N, C-alpha and C positions, 0 to 999 in steps of 0.2 A: 738756888732752889731748896727748900728747908724739905728734909725726908718725910714722908706719907708715915703715918704711923698706923697699922694694919693691926687687928688682932686675930693672933693665929686660931683656927678653928677649934684646937686642941684647947684654949682657951675660952670658949665663949661659953656666958649662961645669964639665964633671963632677966637678970637684973642688972648685966651690960648697960652701960646707959651710950646711946648714939655709937653701935657698934661699925666697926668698918672693915669687912673682909677682901682678900686678894687670891685667888686662883684659879686654876685651870679646869677647865669644863672636861670632866670627863663621860660623861651622861647626860641625853635629853631624850626627852619626851615630846610626841605631839601634840599641837593646841587640842582640845576637845571641848565641848559645850554641852551643859546640862538645861533644863527650863529653872529659871529662880523661881523657889518656894514664895518668896514674898509680892513678885510682881507678876501676876499672870500675863505670857504672852511673851516673855522677856528671857532670853538664855545670858546663863552666866559663863564665860569661858576662863578654862583653866590649862597649865602645862607644869613640869619640873622639868628641874635640872640637879645634876651633884656638880659639885665643884668640891678641889681638893689642892690642898696648899704645903703637904709634905708626905713624905713615902708614907706613913701612916693614920693620914688624918683625913678623911671629907666628910664631906657632910650633903644631905639633900635639899633643894631650896625649891616650894614652891609659890606659884602665883594666881590669881586670883584676878576678875576682871571684866572689863568689857569687851567687845570684840574689839577696837581699835587699839586697846592698849595691850591686851594679851597677845594679839599678831604681830603687832610691832615691835614687844620687847621679843618674842620666838623670835623673828625676824633679823633682830641686831647681832645675834652671837652664832655661832657654830661649835661643835666637838673640836678641841681643839685650841679654843681661844681661850685667852686667858682677861680676866672679870673682874672689874673691883665692883664688890655688893656695898651699896652706903646705907646704913639706920635699915636695916631688916630686923623683924622681930625674932626673938630667938624665943625657941618653945619646945616645951620637952614634948619629947615625940613618944606614941602608943605604938612598940614595935611589932606586936602581935598583930595590931589593926592595919598598920600603915605598911610596916615592910612586905607583906603580901602582894602589893602593888607597886612599891619601889623599893630601888637597891636597898640592900644590906648593908650600914655603915655603921662604923665605931663609935660614931659621938651620941651622947644620950638625945641630942637635940635636933631643931630641926629648924630650918629657915622660914619665914613667910615674908612676902612682898607684899606691900600697898601703895597704890599710883600715888597717893598723895604724900606717903612719908619714904618710899624707895625709891632706891636709882641702883641701874646696873646700868656700866660704862664698861666698853674693851679699855684694857690697861693701856696708856700711854705712857708709862715709863719700862722701858727696855730694859734695864737691868734689872728691876724685877722680873717682866713677863721672860728675860732669858733664862734665869734661875728656876723658874717656874715647869717652862716647857721640857723638861726630861720626863717629867712626873704623868705624862700622858703615855711614858712607854712601862709603866711600871703598874704590874695588875692589881686589880683590889684583892686578891686571896693572896693566901700563903703559893709561891712560886711551884710546890710539889703538888699542891691539891688540888690535882684533875684525874679525868678520866679519861684514859687515852681511847681510840676510836675503837681499835678493837675489843678494850672493854666493854663499852658500850654493846657493840656488834655482841658480844659473847655471853653479858647480862641481858639480853633481849627484853623481854615485857615485865620483867621482875623489875625495871627500871622506870616504867610506863607510869608518867604525871611528876616526875621526879624532877627537881632544879640540881641542876649538876652545872660542875666545871668540866670545860675540854679545851685541850691546845692541840689546833692542827693547823694545816696548812690551804691557802687555797687553789683549788682545782681550777673549777671556770664559775664564771660569774653568769648569770642567764638574765634574761631580759623582764622590765618590771610590767608586771600585766594589769592592766584597770581591770575594775568592776564594780558594777553598783551594788551599793550594801539593801538590806529588806529595808532601812527606812530612806532610800532614795539617794543616799550620799555617794560620794566616791570613796571606792574603795582600793588598793593597791598590793600587789604581791610579788614577792624576788627571789629567788632561791639560787645558793650557793652552794656550789660543792664542795666539801672539803675533804683532804685525805693526810694521811700520815704511814710511819714507817708498816704498818700494819692492815690497814684498809685505804682500799683503791680509789671511792668512793665515798662520802656520804652527806647527804642535804643536812643544809641549813637553812630554814624559811626565816622570811622577813616581812613582815604587816607593817610598819610604822614609815615613815617617809624617811623621819630624822634615823632611822637603822641605814634604810635603804641608801639614803647620799651619802653615809661615811661608809658604806661599801662602797660605792660607785665612784666614789672620789679618792678616797685612800686606801686601798684593800684591791691593788692589782693582782693577779695569777702568782701563785709561787710566795704570796706573802704570809708570812706565821702568826696567827691571832689567838689570844688567849679571850674565852667566851666564858664570862662570868655568870652563873644562874642562869643560864639556858633550862628553857623547859622540854624534857625527853619524852616521847608519846609514841605508841605504837602505832604507825601507818597503815593502816589496813588496806589501803589503793596499794602502797609498793610491799606490803607483808614484810615490812621490816621498821626498825628504829628509825626517828627524825626529830632534830632539836628545831625549837621555834626561838627566835628572839622576840622579849616580852618585856613589859615598863619595869622588872627588877633585872632585865641583862644590861651588866657593860661590859664593851668589848675594846681590849687593849689591840692596837697595833703596833705590829715590830716588837715586841714583849721584849724585856729588857732582863731575860733571865737565863742562866745555862743551859733550863731545859728545851726553852727556845733558842738558843744557840744552836744547839745540836740537831733538831729538828729543821732549820732555815738551811742549814748544809746540808741536807738530802734533798728535801723542796728547792734548792739551787739544783742540787744535781740533777734533779727529776726534770727541770726546765731548760736545762741545758741541752740534756739527752734528746729532747722533742717525746718523751712516753706522758705529759700531761697532752697531749694532742692524738692520741693513739684512737679515743673514740670521737672522735672528729670526721666527717665524711671527708670522702676522698676529694681532691681535686678537680677542679672542672676539666674537660676535653681542652688540651691545644687548641685546637682550632677553634674552639668555641670563642677564643679571645682574640678581639678585635682592635677595642680600643687601645689606640696610641698615645702615650703619655713622653714627657720631658721625665729626668731625672728628680727635679724640685717639685712638679707635680704628683708625682706617684708619693713622693714624702708627704706634702699635703694629704693629699687622699687616705694614705695610711695613718695619719693622726688624729684626722677625722670621726672615723668610723671604727667601732668596734671589733668588725667581723675582715675577714679578710678581703683582700681587692685582688683583682687582677689586671694586666694591662702589657701592654708590648712597649720594649723602650729600644733606641738606637745609640747606644752607647760603645764607649771603650772599656776592656778589661784596663784598670790602672794598677790594680795588684792582682797577680795569676802568680803563685809560689809552687811553680810545678820543681823547679831545680831544689828545694829544701828536701830534707829529710825524708826518704820515701813513707815512713812511719805518719808525717803530718800531712803525705798525699792520698794513702790510702789505710783507710779504717776498716775494722772489723766489728759488726753490728749484730745484736740478737735480733734473729729473723721476725720475731712477735711483737718486739716493743720498740725494737732501733737505739735500743741504749749501746752506749758504746762498750766493748767487751774486749781484754787480752786474747791478741790469737792462740789458737789450741787450748783457751777455756773449755768446759764441758759443759759451765752453767750461766746463767745470767743473773747478775749479780741487782738489778733491779725489782724494789719488792713488791713492784706495780706490776711485775709483766704478768699479763695473761696467761702464758705461757708456762709459768711455777708451776714445777708437777709434772709435767709433761716431758716428752724424749728433745732436747735441746739442738735447734740447731740456728744459723749465723749465715750475716753474707758477708763477702771482704769485697769495697768497691773503694772508686775515688770517692771522697772526702775531703774539698776544700771550703777554706773560707775564702772569696776574692771582694774588691773593690771594682765597682762598676762607676764610669763615670762620662756626662755629657756637658755642654755648654753651662749648666744650670745648676751643678753640684754633683756631688758623687754619695753613691749607697756604698755603706762599708759592712764588710763583713756579708756578706749576700753567701749562702749556701750552695754551692754545686757539686752534686753528687751522680753515682752511677746512676742509670746508664744516660743520664744527659751527658754526665762529664766525656763518656768512651764517646760519642756520637759527635761530638765535638772535638775530641784530640784527634779521634781517629785511631785507637789503638786500644786495647783490653789492659786491665791492671796487670796480666802476667806481662806482657809486652813490655808495658812500661819498668818494671822492675828490673828490666835487664838492658834496659838504658844505660848510656853512659852519661854523665855529670853534665859533657856537653852536649851530648842530644838532648836533655831533659830542657838544658837552659836554651838552645836550638828551637824546641816546640815551642817552648814559653815564649819565644819572642816572635810566632808566626802569629800568635794571638794580641800581643800585649799593644794596646796602642792601634790595633784594628776596628775599625768600627764593625758592630756584630748586631743582630739580630736576636732580641734577647725577648722570652715569653719570660713574665714573671709572676710571681703571688706577693703580695703585701701585707705583713702582719704588723701591727703597732708593738712597739718594746722600747721598755727603760733601761733596756742592758748593751742598746748601742749609741753610736754617736750623733746618727741619725733619727733616732727617734721610733725605727720603725725593721723590720726584720725582712729579707727578701731572700724568697727561694728561686732560683733557677728552675723554672719545668722546661723549656729549650733554649737552643741556641743555634746561630750559625754566621756564618761571615755575611755580612749583608750587601745586599746588590746597591753599586754607588747609584742608580735612579732611583730607586724606590724609596734610600735616602733621600735623596733631593727633594724627591716630592714630598714625602712627608714631613722632614724637617721644614721646609717653605712655610707649611701650613702651620707648625709649632712656633715656629719664629712669630709669625704674625701675631697668634694667640697673646704671645709674652710680653 
């Protein structure tokens, strides 16, 4: 097959005959409609996107047409797709007028699509596509050209109305809320909580469906994002600053920069420590948990819904490392944020700890990662902590530290491969083999009659 010759974005100019561009979609706007001035009662539809073909060059593309053409074209690709653009019109842009509402680009031109003459398709050349995919992780601004959240908060209302760049990590993603606009059309809103080393929570508001889809599908908790040209406003309801994704904004997920790498390591520590969970409501009472599941069913349930799930499983401990080093069984954590600290330390190293500046206090307890197995599969790396572990093992941490290696091994085999009744909290996770993370809320050796009754029902369901 003959190689396809594409025109690079840096070489485009209005006199070019039948240009053909290939690039990765790094930004995309929602479809909008306007009354056609030339045809009363008829609406014209439009949307735009931004395409990149090299680290330094990207260009805005706009499409106008009827409902079917524009919505069909918009639905044919998403942010992160590599596309070919055949025969667009290359036009000189008016930066002052057009870049008020579109991303700022280094190209002096823009591309316009006409239904009769232009075509946009997903790139089928895998070598070309693979070579362009890394560009999605390169911010459209210089890697150090951003405001830390601490500076945004410190500058306060002096930034009101400004367009700035932010590098931050995702702490939480809210639910999309629907509402009716004044013209009767449906609108949507989604709020993301951001954090960095200095600020524990900062709001980012998304109004466009494209931005919301990107956040919901590609930005799990703990992900670092570079947000170019977000608008900063003073929110009177919050009495603080808030950022908004707008038509100029381009969000780069997992940016490939040194600054993002440093923040990513910090975000990973926060995620693993459980510090990002600190402002969530407490677990439900154990006595209110009545639903019985198999391990397989809990995995499916945990992956299907974003919020935590609760249930009872009758399973075995297939991994219970009580005979490993004591430091891996018993850990010390900050009493405020549960961040792990070195025993004897007099302060918490978690920058997001709500107790910073206060008298430090810590707790020491059992802190294990265990595997739970039944006939349908295994839940890996389940959290078993005090006081649940103490109730199960029948000893305190102090008593445990005085046990010999043989005594700890014997204790392990008292529970290993014994059927237990276990109350668990399940949370979706990309960091475990099973795709979910489990926290043990209560556990005891199971009554054989109870096991037989419930397992017979579950086996029928399977």
